C-alpha positions in Angstrom: -58.1 24.1 8.2 -57.3 21.2 5.9 -55.5 23.7 3.6 -53.6 25.0 6.6 -52.6 21.5 7.6 -51.2 20.8 4.1 -49.3 24.1 4.3 -47.8 22.8 7.6 -46.5 19.8 5.8 -49.1 17.3 7.1 -50.7 14.9 4.6 -54.4 14.8 4.1 -54.7 11.4 5.7 -52.7 12.6 8.6 -55.1 15.5 9.1 -58.0 13.0 9.1 -56.1 11.1 11.8 -55.9 14.2 13.8 -59.6 14.8 13.5 -60.4 11.3 14.6 -57.9 11.6 17.5 -59.3 14.8 19.0 -62.9 14.7 17.7 -62.8 18.2 16.4 -60.9 20.6 14.2 -57.6 21.7 15.8 -56.8 25.2 16.7 -53.9 26.9 14.8 -51.6 26.3 17.8 -52.7 22.7 18.0 -52.1 22.3 14.2 -48.6 23.7 14.7 -47.9 21.3 17.5 -49.0 18.3 15.4 -47.0 19.5 12.4 -43.9 19.8 14.7 -44.3 16.4 16.4 -45.4 14.5 13.3 -42.9 15.8 10.8 -40.1 13.5 9.5 -37.4 15.3 11.4 -39.0 14.7 14.8 -41.0 11.5 14.4 -38.8 9.4 12.0 -42.0 8.1 10.5 -40.4 6.8 7.4 -37.4 5.1 9.0 -38.5 4.0 12.5 -39.5 0.4 11.5 -36.1 -0.1 9.8 -34.1 1.5 12.6 -35.5 -1.1 15.0 -33.4 -3.7 13.2 -30.0 -2.1 14.2 -28.0 -3.6 17.0 -28.0 -1.2 20.0 -27.0 -3.2 23.0 -23.7 -4.5 24.4 -22.4 -5.0 28.0 -20.8 -1.5 27.8 -23.9 0.3 26.6 -25.5 2.3 29.3 -28.1 4.0 27.2 -28.9 3.4 23.5 -31.2 5.3 21.1 -34.2 7.2 22.5 -32.5 9.8 24.6 -30.7 13.1 23.7 -27.5 11.1 23.2 -26.0 7.6 23.6 -24.0 6.6 26.7 -21.3 3.9 27.0 -19.2 2.7 29.9 -15.5 3.3 29.2 -14.2 2.0 32.6 -13.1 3.5 35.9 -16.6 4.9 36.5 -16.4 7.0 33.3 -19.1 7.3 30.7 -18.8 8.6 27.2 -21.9 10.5 25.9 -22.1 11.2 22.2 -24.3 11.8 19.2 -24.3 13.1 15.7 -27.1 15.2 14.1 -27.7 17.1 10.9 -28.3 20.8 10.1 -28.4 20.3 6.3 -31.2 22.5 5.1 -30.5 25.5 7.5 -26.9 25.5 6.4 -27.7 25.7 2.8 -30.1 28.6 3.4 -27.8 30.5 5.8 -24.4 28.7 6.0 -22.8 30.4 9.0 -25.8 30.3 11.4 -27.0 26.9 10.0 -23.6 25.3 10.8 -23.1 27.2 14.0 -26.5 26.2 15.5 -25.9 22.7 14.3 -22.8 22.6 16.6 -24.7 24.3 19.4 -27.6 21.8 19.2 -25.4 18.7 19.3 -23.4 20.1 22.3 -26.7 20.6 24.2 -27.7 17.1 23.4 -24.5 15.9 25.2 -24.5 18.2 28.3 -28.3 17.6 28.7 -27.3 14.1 29.7 -25.0 15.5 32.5 -21.8 15.2 30.4 -19.1 17.9 29.9 -18.3 18.1 26.2 -14.7 17.4 25.4 -14.7 17.2 21.6 -16.6 17.9 18.4 -16.3 16.4 15.0 -18.2 16.9 11.7 -18.9 15.5 8.3 -19.4 18.1 5.5 -20.5 17.5 1.9 -20.7 20.2 -0.7 -21.6 20.5 -4.4 -19.2 20.8 -7.4 -16.4 23.2 -6.8 -17.4 25.0 -10.0 -21.0 25.5 -8.9 -21.6 29.2 -8.3 -22.7 28.7 -4.7 -20.2 26.2 -3.5 -17.4 28.6 -2.4 -19.8 30.7 -0.5 -21.3 27.7 1.3 -17.9 26.2 2.2 -16.7 29.5 3.6 -19.8 30.1 5.6 -20.2 26.6 7.0 -16.5 26.3 8.0 -16.7 29.7 9.7 -19.9 28.7 11.5 -18.5 25.4 12.8 -15.3 27.1 14.0 -17.1 30.2 15.3 -19.4 28.3 17.6 -17.0 25.6 18.7 -14.1 27.9 19.3 -16.2 30.4 21.2 -17.9 27.7 23.3 -14.5 26.3 24.2 -14.6 22.7 22.9 -12.0 21.4 20.4 -13.1 20.3 17.0 -10.8 17.3 16.5 -11.8 15.5 13.4 -14.1 15.4 10.4 -14.5 14.7 6.7 -15.1 17.1 3.8 -16.0 16.0 0.3 -17.6 17.4 -2.9 -20.1 15.9 -5.4 -22.6 17.4 -7.8 -25.5 15.6 -6.0 -25.0 18.1 -3.1 -25.2 21.2 -5.4 -28.6 22.2 -4.0 -28.5 20.4 -0.7 -25.3 20.4 1.3 -24.7 18.2 4.3 -23.6 19.5 7.6 -23.5 16.8 10.2 -22.1 17.6 13.7 -21.0 15.2 16.3 -20.2 16.0 20.0 -18.6 13.8 22.6 -18.7 14.4 26.4 -17.7 12.8 29.6 -19.8 12.0 32.7 -19.7 9.6 35.6 -21.7 6.4 35.1 -23.7 7.1 38.2 -24.6 10.7 37.2 -26.4 10.4 33.9 -29.5 12.5 33.4 -32.6 11.5 31.4 -35.6 13.3 29.9 -38.6 11.4 31.2 -40.6 13.5 33.6 -41.6 12.1 36.9 -43.9 13.0 39.8 -47.3 14.8 39.6 -47.3 18.5 40.5 -43.7 19.1 39.9 -42.6 22.4 38.4 -41.6 22.6 34.8 -38.8 25.2 34.5 -37.6 27.1 31.4 -33.9 27.8 31.5 -31.4 29.7 29.3 -31.9 32.4 26.7 -35.2 34.2 25.9 -37.6 33.0 23.1 -37.7 34.9 19.9 -39.2 34.4 16.4 -36.2 32.8 14.9 -36.4 29.2 13.7 -40.2 28.9 13.6 -41.0 25.9 11.4 -37.4 24.9 11.4 -38.2 21.2 11.9 -40.9 21.2 9.3 -38.5 22.9 6.8 -36.0 20.2 7.5 -38.6 17.6 6.7 -39.3 18.8 3.2 -37.5 18.8 -0.1 -36.1 22.1 -1.4 -37.8 23.7 -4.3 -37.1 27.0 -6.1 -38.1 29.0 -3.0 -35.2 27.7 -0.8 -33.9 31.2 -0.2 -37.3 32.4 1.1 -36.9 29.9 4.0 -34.2 32.0 5.6 -36.5 33.0 8.6 -36.7 29.4 9.6 -33.0 29.3 10.4 -32.0 29.7 14.1 -29.4 32.2 15.3 -26.9 31.0 17.8 -24.9 32.5 20.7 -22.0 30.3 21.8 -21.2 32.5 24.8 -24.8 32.0 26.2 -24.5 28.3 25.6 -21.2 28.2 27.6 -23.1 29.9 30.5 -25.9 27.4 30.0 -23.5 24.5 30.2 -22.0 25.6 33.4 -25.3 26.5 35.0 -26.8 23.1 34.0 -23.9 21.1 35.3 -24.0 23.0 38.6 -27.7 22.5 38.9 -27.4 18.8 38.2 -24.8 18.5 40.9 -27.2 20.1 43.4 -29.6 17.1 43.1 -32.5 19.4 42.1 -33.0 18.0 38.6 -35.7 15.2 38.0 -35.6 15.4 34.2 -34.0 17.6 31.6 -34.6 18.1 27.9 -32.8 20.3 25.3 -35.1 22.6 23.3 -33.9 21.6 19.8 -36.0 20.9 16.8 -39.6 22.0 17.3 -38.4 23.9 20.4 -40.7 24.1 23.4 -43.3 21.8 21.8 -41.0 18.8 21.3 -39.2 19.2 24.6 -42.4 19.4 26.7 -44.2 16.7 24.9 -41.3 14.2 24.9 -40.7 14.8 28.6 -44.3 14.1 29.4 -44.8 11.2 27.0 -41.7 9.4 28.2 -42.7 9.8 31.8 -46.4 8.8 31.2 -47.5 12.1 32.6 -49.4 15.1 31.4 -47.9 18.6 30.9 -49.6 21.9 31.5 -47.9 25.1 30.3 -48.7 28.7 31.0 -47.0 30.8 28.3 -47.6 34.0 30.2 -44.5 33.1 32.2 -42.3 32.4 29.2 -39.3 34.7 28.9 -39.6 36.3 25.4 -37.2 38.8 23.7 -39.9 40.0 21.3 -43.2 41.7 22.1 -46.5 40.4 21.0 -45.5 36.8 20.4 -48.5 34.4 20.0 -48.9 31.0 21.5 -48.3 29.5 18.1 -45.0 31.4 17.7 -43.8 30.6 21.2 -44.5 26.9 20.8 -42.7 26.6 17.5 -39.8 28.9 18.0 -36.4 27.2 17.8 -34.5 30.0 19.5 -31.2 28.5 20.7 -29.5 27.9 24.1 -32.7 26.9 25.9 -33.5 24.0 28.2 -36.6 22.6 29.9 -36.4 20.8 33.3 -38.6 19.2 35.8 -37.3 20.2 39.3 -37.8 19.1 42.8 -40.2 21.7 44.3 -38.2 22.1 47.5 -35.2 23.2 45.5 -36.8 25.8 43.3 -35.1 28.7 45.0 -31.7 27.0 45.0 -32.1 26.3 41.3 -33.1 29.8 40.4 -30.2 31.3 42.3 -27.8 29.1 40.3 -29.2 30.3 37.0 -29.4 34.0 38.1 -25.8 33.8 39.1 -24.9 32.8 35.5 -27.0 35.6 34.1 -29.6 33.3 32.5 -33.4 33.2 32.5 -35.2 31.0 35.0 -39.0 30.8 34.8 -41.5 28.3 36.1 -43.8 27.9 33.1 -45.8 24.8 33.9 -46.5 21.7 36.0 -46.6 17.9 35.6 -50.1 16.3 35.8 -51.7 12.9 35.9 -54.0 13.7 32.9 -51.9 12.5 30.0 -52.9 15.7 28.3 -50.7 18.4 26.8 -52.4 21.7 27.8 -51.1 25.1 26.7 -52.6 28.3 28.1 -51.9 31.9 27.1 -53.7 35.0 28.4 -56.3 32.9 30.1 -57.2 31.0 27.0 -56.5 27.3 26.4 -54.6 27.3 23.1 -54.0 23.6 23.0 -55.4 20.5 24.7 -54.2 17.3 23.2 -53.5 13.7 24.1 -49.7 13.7 25.0 -48.9 10.0 24.3 -50.3 10.2 20.7 -48.2 13.3 20.1 -45.0 11.9 21.6 -45.0 8.2 21.0 -47.6 7.5 18.3 -46.8 9.6 15.4 -47.6 8.0 12.0 -45.3 5.2 11.0 -44.9 4.3 7.4 -43.6 1.1 5.8 -42.9 2.9 2.5 -42.5 0.9 -0.7 -38.9 0.3 -1.5 -36.9 -1.3 -4.3 -33.4 -2.6 -4.1 -30.6 -0.9 -6.1 -29.6 -3.1 -9.0 -26.2 -4.8 -8.5 -23.5 -3.4 -10.7 -21.2 -5.9 -12.4 -17.7 -6.5 -11.0 -15.1 -4.4 -12.9 -12.1 -6.3 -14.3 -9.1 -4.1 -13.4 -7.3 -5.2 -16.5 -10.1 -3.5 -18.5 -9.2 -0.1 -17.1 -6.5 1.5 -19.3 -4.3 3.9 -17.3 -4.9 7.4 -18.6 -1.5 8.6 -17.3 1.6 7.1 -15.6 1.2 5.9 -12.1 3.3 8.8 -10.7 1.3 11.3 -12.6 -1.9 9.7 -11.4 -0.8 9.9 -7.8 0.0 13.6 -8.1 -3.3 14.3 -9.8 -5.3 12.4 -7.3 -3.7 14.2 -4.4 -5.0 17.5 -5.9 -8.6 16.4 -6.4 -11.4 18.0 -4.3 -12.0 14.9 -2.1 -8.4 13.8 -1.6 -6.6 17.2 -1.3 -5.6 18.4 2.1 -8.4 19.9 4.2 -5.9 21.9 6.3 -7.6 25.1 5.2 -10.8 23.7 6.9 -9.5 22.4 10.2 -7.0 25.1 10.9 -10.0 27.4 11.4 -11.1 25.1 14.2 -9.4 25.3 17.6 -8.4 21.6 18.0 -6.1 22.2 21.0 -8.3 24.0 23.5 -8.7 22.1 26.8 -5.2 20.8 26.2 -6.1 17.1 25.8 -5.9 16.6 22.0 -3.2 14.0 21.4 -3.9 13.3 17.7 -5.3 16.3 15.9 -7.2 16.5 12.5 -5.4 15.2 9.4 -5.0 11.5 10.3 -7.2 8.4 10.6 -8.9 9.3 13.8 -8.5 11.9 16.6 -7.2 10.9 20.0 -8.3 12.8 23.1 -6.9 12.3 26.5 -9.4 11.8 29.4 -8.5 14.2 32.2 -4.8 13.6 33.1 -4.8 10.3 31.3 -3.4 7.9 30.4 -6.8 6.7 29.1 -8.2 8.4 26.0 -10.9 8.3 23.4 -10.4 7.6 19.7 -12.9 9.4 17.5 -13.8 9.4 13.8 -16.4 10.3 11.2 -16.7 8.9 7.7 -18.7 7.5 4.8 -18.1 6.7 1.2 -21.3 7.8 -0.5 -20.4 6.6 -4.0 -20.2 3.0 -2.6 -23.6 3.4 -1.0 -25.1 4.7 -4.3 -23.6 1.7 -6.2 -24.6 -0.9 -3.6 -26.3 0.4 -0.5 -25.8 -2.8 1.5 -22.1 -3.0 0.7 -21.7 0.7 1.2 -23.3 0.5 4.7 -21.0 -2.3 5.6 -18.0 -0.3 4.4 -19.0 2.8 6.4 -18.9 0.8 9.6 -15.8 -1.1 8.7 -14.0 2.2 7.9 -14.8 3.6 11.3 -13.5 0.3 12.8 -10.2 0.6 10.9 -9.7 4.3 11.7 -10.0 3.5 15.5 -8.1 0.3 15.4 -5.1 1.7 13.5 -4.7 4.3 16.2 -4.6 1.6 18.8 -8.1 2.1 20.0 -10.7 -0.6 20.8 -13.9 0.3 18.9 -16.9 0.4 21.2 -19.9 2.1 19.7 -21.3 4.1 16.9 -23.6 7.1 16.2 -25.0 7.7 12.7 -26.5 10.4 10.6 -28.6 8.9 7.8 -28.7 11.5 5.0 -31.0 10.4 2.1 -33.3 11.9 -0.5 -37.1 11.7 -0.7 -38.3 8.5 1.0 -41.6 8.6 -0.9 -39.6 7.5 -4.0 -39.2 3.7 -3.8 -35.6 3.7 -5.1 -34.5 6.2 -2.5 -36.3 4.3 0.3 -34.5 1.2 -1.1 -31.2 3.0 -0.6 -32.1 3.7 3.1 -33.2 0.1 3.7 -30.1 -1.3 2.0 -27.7 0.9 3.9 -29.3 0.1 7.2 -29.0 -3.6 6.4 -25.3 -3.3 5.7 -24.7 -1.0 8.7 -26.5 -3.5 11.0 -24.7 -6.5 9.6 -21.3 -4.9 10.1 -22.1 -3.5 13.6 -23.2 -6.9 14.7 -20.1 -8.7 13.3 -17.7 -6.2 14.8 -19.5 -5.7 18.2 -19.9 -2.1 17.4 -23.5 -1.1 18.4 -25.3 2.0 17.3 -26.3 4.0 20.5 -27.5 7.2 19.0 -28.2 8.9 15.7 -30.3 11.0 13.5 -32.2 10.6 10.2 -32.2 13.4 7.7 -34.5 12.7 4.7 -35.9 14.8 1.9 -32.4 16.0 1.0 -33.5 16.8 -2.5 -33.7 19.9 -4.6 -36.3 20.3 -7.4 -36.5 16.5 -7.8 -32.8 15.7 -7.6 -31.6 13.8 -4.5 -28.2 13.6 -2.9 -26.1 10.5 -2.9 -27.1 8.2 -0.1 -24.8 9.3 2.7 -25.2 7.4 6.0 -22.5 9.2 8.0 -20.9 7.1 10.7 -19.3 8.4 13.9 -17.2 6.0 15.8 -15.9 6.0 19.4 -13.2 3.8 20.8 -11.1 3.8 23.9 -7.3 3.5 24.3 -5.8 2.5 27.6 -2.7 4.8 27.2 -2.7 7.7 24.7 1.1 7.6 24.6 0.9 4.5 22.4 -1.5 6.0 19.8 0.0 5.6 16.3 1.0 8.3 14.0 0.9 8.1 10.2 4.2 10.0 9.7 6.9 7.8 8.1 10.1 7.6 10.1 13.5 7.9 8.5 16.3 5.5 8.5 15.5 2.4 6.3 12.5 1.2 8.2 10.4 -1.6 6.7 7.0 -0.9 5.2 4.4 -3.7 5.4 1.0 -4.0 3.8 -1.6 -5.8 5.9 -4.7 -7.2 4.2 -5.5 -8.7 0.8 -5.1 -6.7 -2.4 -7.0 -7.7 -5.5 -6.8 -4.3 -7.2 -10.4 -3.4 -6.9 -11.0 -0.4 -9.2 -14.8 -0.4 -9.3 -16.2 2.9 -7.8 -12.7 4.0 -6.9 -11.4 7.5 -6.8 -9.0 6.6 -9.6 -11.7 5.4 -11.8 -14.0 8.4 -11.1 -11.5 11.3 -11.1 -8.9 10.2 -13.6 -10.8 7.9 -15.9 -14.1 9.8 -15.8 -16.1 6.7 -14.9 -18.5 5.8 -12.1 -19.1 2.2 -12.9 -18.5 -1.2 -11.4 -19.4 -2.7 -8.0 -17.8 -1.2 -4.9 -15.2 -3.2 -3.1 -16.7 -6.0 -1.0 -16.3 -6.0 2.7 -15.2 -9.3 4.4 -16.3 -8.6 8.0 -14.4 -11.6 9.4 -11.2 -10.4 7.7 -11.9 -6.8 8.9 -12.0 -8.1 12.5 -9.0 -10.3 12.2 -6.8 -7.7 10.5 -8.0 -4.9 12.8 -7.3 -6.9 15.9 -3.9 -7.8 14.6 -2.9 -4.2 13.8 -4.3 -2.9 17.0 -2.2 -5.3 19.1 0.9 -4.2 17.2 0.2 -0.6 17.9 -0.6 -1.1 21.6 2.5 -3.3 21.9 4.6 -0.4 20.6 5.9 -2.7 17.8 5.2 -0.3 14.9 6.6 3.1 14.2 3.8 4.3 12.0 0.4 3.0 10.8 -2.3 4.1 8.4 -5.5 2.5 7.1 -6.1 2.4 3.3 -9.2 3.9 1.9 -9.9 6.4 -0.9 -7.1 6.4 -3.5 -5.8 3.0 -2.3 -2.2 2.1 -1.5 -0.5 4.9 -3.4 -2.4 7.7 -1.8 -1.9 6.2 1.7 1.9 6.0 1.1 2.0 9.6 -0.1 0.0 10.7 3.0 2.4 9.0 5.3 5.4 10.4 3.4 4.1 13.9 3.5 3.2 13.7 7.2 6.7 12.6 8.1 8.6 14.6 5.5 10.3 11.3 4.6 10.3 9.4 1.3 10.1 5.7 0.6 11.1 3.2 -2.0 8.6 0.6 -3.0 10.3 -2.5 -4.4 7.3 -4.8 -4.5 3.6 -4.6 -5.2 0.8 -7.2 -4.9 0.1 -9.2 -8.0 -1.9 -7.7 -10.8 -1.6 -4.6 -12.9 0.4 -1.9 -11.1 -2.2 0.8 -11.4 -4.8 -1.6 -9.8 -2.5 -2.5 -7.0 -1.6 1.1 -6.4 -5.0 2.7 -6.7 -7.5 -0.1 -6.0 -9.6 0.4 -2.9 -9.7 -3.2 -1.5 -11.0 -3.1 2.1 -9.6 -4.3 5.4 -6.0 -3.0 4.6 -3.4 -1.1 6.6 0.1 0.1 6.1 2.5 -0.3 9.0 6.2 0.6 9.5 8.6 -1.3 11.8 12.2 -1.9 12.4 13.5 -4.5 9.9 14.0 -7.2 12.5 10.6 -6.5 14.0 9.0 -6.6 10.6 10.3 -10.1 10.0 8.6 -11.2 13.2 5.4 -9.5 12.3 5.3 -11.3 8.9 5.7 -14.6 10.6 3.0 -13.8 13.1 0.6 -12.6 10.4 1.1 -15.8 8.5 0.3 -17.8 11.6 -2.8 -15.7 12.3 -4.1 -16.0 8.7 -3.6 -12.3 8.1 -2.3 -11.4 4.6 1.0 -9.4 4.9 3.5 -8.2 2.3 6.8 -6.4 2.6 6.7 -3.4 0.2 9.9 -1.5 0.7 11.7 0.8 3.0 11.5 4.4 4.2 14.1 7.1 3.5 15.1 9.9 1.2 13.4 13.0 -0.3 11.3 11.1 -2.9 8.6 8.5 -3.2 9.7 5.8 -5.6 7.1 3.6 -7.1 8.0 0.5 -9.2 9.0 1.4 -12.8 8.3 5.1 -12.2 10.5 8.2 -12.0 11.0 9.4 -8.4 8.5 11.9 -7.1 9.8 14.7 -4.9 8.0 15.1 -1.7 7.8 18.8 -2.4 5.8 18.0 -5.5 3.4 15.8 -3.6 3.0 18.4 -0.9 2.3 21.2 -3.3 -0.3 19.1 -5.2 -1.9 18.1 -1.9 -1.9 21.4 0.1 -2.4 24.1 -2.6 -5.8 23.4 -4.2 -8.3 24.2 -1.4 -6.7 27.5 -0.2 -6.3 28.6 -3.9 -9.9 27.7 -4.6 -11.2 29.5 -1.5 -9.1 32.5 -2.5 -11.1 32.7 -5.8 -9.0 30.6 -8.2 -11.6 28.4 -9.9 -9.0 26.5 -11.7 -7.5 25.2 -8.4 -9.3 21.8 -8.9 
């Protein structure tokens, strides 16, 4: 049995712990249960002690980490429920179904809490475009995200898609869902009451996804393709029925507790419900609805078939609950009961297949304080030491055509971002804006991370990821309220990788505290490594903010007619770890740009007030590619050019392409711009007048004018050409 335990992903000392815990050798089903509950994906055994350091509370936080999703109060009796999760390994093995079921799983996490989903976002990372698998993976993942979200009927309103060789053998597919509920109608997963029925709801159980959670908790080796049977198969139409049935049942008052069957399926949902409620759980698998014959207890407990829920119901409302689910054409079966034994008992065909202590399964999985070493600090790069490889105008056109900075329209046009009719700001800008009901209030939503910063300096990279979300929301006019995260890292048993995780969490926590931006939900995805090569540290951040009136939300499109362009924030020309340095100079050196959190807050508050006060005509935050790329994006969005007469001090290429943090571009009427400059000076906010809008070209100092049509072609053409089979598109 020890050999079987090792084959299940358990360590030898963990198997010894199991023997000591139960006083005997486990059955095969019990071994499967332990492997599911104690793997990295479910137990967070390598990260839990560090996650405890994150700020998770604020007056507006209703529920922080520990539930299916986080919940915040957004006023007027409304609650926003949201979370981000990964489906990395499954999406590499089978890109369509891996991505599709990732979307389905995160949607269930949200409506399990009693919320109706109103938006999805994602963060996707792929390998080199010239890698033989990348085009196939991009096509399959994008189709899977769109196929599930579009069919379910929720808009996909934002995301981030980038490429790097570190993801060649281990892509990232992080999905985020956002829903709305009333603050007095939030549902939780802790079981309550002895003798209450445990009810299985939704689709039937099959053999798909068995060992899915264990597979997600291990590195990829040469046998990755052989793990295809561990990938779940989704049905968005069944999930839509499940959503409506669950919300109707919740409204009836019959639900005591509810838990999505996600990773580790029936095992994790049942154990977590019991452990959180300090109750025992007894299951009779003879009653479990199965779509395949001859399934064993082991298979039923570890299946990750999709579109399934587990509930504890009020006994007197069983018939009412069943009638609701039958009406929606879904399975409803009483498969167990809550007990006072604190045991997890599984029966099948009259035989006890598992009898285990439930608290130790659910709450007391192994916790490791793994050795970790800090990433050595890179030296600050002198921008004057970087010789421009081409002219500034040529550099801008070239950067706009790179895999990371080119238009991702090909991606997001496959997503229905307008369904439900409340998308006010669609993909392609700093953050999405979604109206709440009839308005005027709305949510401002974003996902992002700059992994190359995190690799060079995990602490600074963690700070920057949070600050970027803060800026994306603020520049739209939203008040940043809370975060979710998806911490994607390599093998935590390697001290340098564990050091990346610890460092990024330090930076994330520091920024979240400084900006009053608590983390209320999230996911940890480790062992993102293939044959010994790990991914860049990629702590994806999802941000949520609220805007009182969606009508004031900014646009990044430049207006015509000689409007004044202002740069907010300090520019030193920071080229270390910049896209310019990497993509045009072929270098990956230098320290990443430092994040001044006090300046981030001051500058963000200043810009937000201008947007909300309707004093600016356009606004955009600066990130990858710096000032020049941001200007080009605004010009292309508006179909209007600009003439830049003045740049910050320093070499022009550093001013144009440096990635200094805490910066924004805003556009205002000339008279208003004069007032803004004076107010900025009084508030201690750096501000500089750059030039004016107008004409068909973008004119940079000392450079030949660049036609907008040239910029647009460079920006829009590469990804469609690449996906059509033109390997030379990038």
